[in-house]
N, C-alpha and C positions, 0 to 999 in steps of 0.2 A: 842953301838956295831956296829961298823962299818964293812963297808962288803967292799968285795974285788970286784976293778973294773973289775977283771976277772971273779969275779963268777958272776956279777950283770951282763957281758954281756955276759955270758954263759946262765942266767936264762932270759934275755931279746930273746937270740936266740932261745931259748926251748918253750917259749912262741909264739913266731913268728913261727916257726915250727906248731906248735901245732894248729894257726889259720888255717894255709892253708891246714893241714892236713884236717881240719873241714871243711875251703871252697871247698878241693876237693870232701869229703865225700858228700856233698853236690850237688855239679856240678853232679859229679856221677849220685847220686840218681835221679836227676830231668834230667836228661839223657835218663836213665832207662825209666822213665815214658814216656820221649816222643818217645824213642824208640818202648814202648809197644803200645802208643795212634797211632803212623804211620804202625804200622803193622795191625792193626785192620781196619784202614782208607783204606789201600790198598788192603783189601779183597774189603772193599765197592767199592772203586773206582774202581775196575777192572771189576767189573760187569756192574758200570755205563758206562765204557769205550764198554764194550761188547756191552751192549742195545744201543750205541750212533752209532756203527759200524754196528750194524743190522738196525737201523732203517736208516742212508744212504743208503747202500745196499737195503732196501727195497723203498726207493726214486727213486734210480736209476731205478730199474725194474719197477717199476709204470711209472716214464718217458717213459722208452722204450714201455712199452705196450703202453701207450698213444699213442704215437708215430705211431706205427704200427697200431692200432685202427683207428687212423684219416686217414692214407695211407689208409686202407680197404676202410674207409666211401667214401672215393675220388675217388678208382674206381669201387665200388658199385654206386655211381652218374652218374660217366662216362658211365658203362654199362645201368644203367636204362634210360639215355637221348639216347643212342645211340639206344634202343630195341623200345624205344616211337616213335624216328623217322623213324626208318627202320617199324613201324607200320603204321606211318599215309603214310609213301610213300613206299607201297611195289615196291616189283622189276615187270617191266611188265613179264610178261611171253605168250609167243607166240608161235603158235604148224605152222606147216606148211602149206601154201594155200591149198595143193592138201588133207592134213588131214581133215582141215576144211570143204572143198567144199564135200568130200566123208558124212561126219556127216551131213551137211547139207540136202543133199539128203535123210538121212533118220529118220531126222527132229530131231537132235538132236543139239542145237545153242549152245550159250554162257551159260556160265553156269557149275554147278557140272554135271557129265555125271553118268548117271543110268546105271552101270553095266550090267544089263540085255538087256539093250536096245542097249549097246554098242556091245555086245556080238551077236545080232541079226543084226547088222549093219553090222560087220565085219565076216559073215558067209560066204560071198563069197569069201574071200581073202585066201590065205595059210597061212600056220601055222607062217613060218617067217614073212609073210606081218602083219598079227595080231599081232604078237609080236613086231614089228617095230611102228605101231600105239601106242598101249599099251604104248609101252615105251617113245614115242612123248607124250603123253597125259600124263603121269606122271611127265614128265620133266615141260611141262607147267603149270602142278599145275593143269588140268582139273577134274583127278580124284585122289583119296587117295588109 
């Protein structure tokens, strides 16, 4: 039984087409599996990307806060140094010589002034003069 060469060629072509169809079906199945796997991973990866982004933002914020804290600590150290220096070198407070002489006549010398003895010493002055003397003493830091 001899076959016709055209018929053989047709059968060979059909077999080749069948092989191609099978390979395309296998490739389609593999692509579908890959696609579903990628879709699953995309959900996981997007959550991971969001976590990474949040971590980067938090790191930036922490860096900002650390810089601000360092600046405030430097400023505080400067203020403390200045206040310590001022405490060691207080400003010299003086009162007019006439006021010091008048207080000395009444037995009130250097140091803090007792308000009662001050009122007694100033009793001979007018109201305006008493106010002026007390203002001078306040400025000099002799009374508080």
